[in-house]
N, C-alpha and C positions, 0 to 999 in steps of 0.2 A: 504494500500500500504506500507507505511513505518512502520506502527505499528507492524507488525510481526517481523521485524528485532529488533526493540527496545524491544519488549516483550521477545525475545529470551535471553536477558541479565538479565531479572528479576530473574530467579532461582538462579543466582549467587549472587545477592544482597539481595533478599527477606529473606533469612534464615541466614544471617550473618551480621557482622558489616562492610562489604565491601561497598565501594562507587563507583559510576561511575564518572569519571572525563571527562568532555566533552568540546570541543570548540564550540559546537552547541549553538545557541542562540534561537532556535525555540521551546523549551519546549517539544519536542517529547518524551524524556525519562520519564518525569513526566506524560504525557498523557497516556503512556503505563503502568504506575503504579509504576515506580521506586521511592523510597523514599529518598535515600542518593545520590543526584546528585550535584556535584560541577561544576558550569558553570564558566570556567575561563575567558571567554570574556563577561560575563554578560548574560542578557536575554532581549527579546523583550517584555516580559510581564509587566515590570515595568521600571520606570525612577527614577533616584536619583539626587538630587541637589549636585553639586560638592563642595559647600561651607558648607552647614549644614547637608548633607547626608539624608535629608528628602526624603522618598520614596513614590511613588504614582503609582498606576496601570496605565499602558499605555492607557487602554480603557477609563479612566476617563479624560485624557487630549488629546485624539485623535483629537478633534476639534480645539485645540490650537496649534498643531504642524504644 
């Protein structure tokens, strides 16, 4: 469903140093194969400590949230 839209952006970034800047937090650009994605609002795939910046995959702490 959504993947064809995100895949349509790949030719633009796959052969160049261009990046995709997104407000999306869902990871769909990466799932479609994009490599240079800058997520300005973060991601749902990981969580970070605001004090020490320790980063952990969301799936590892899902039961604690």
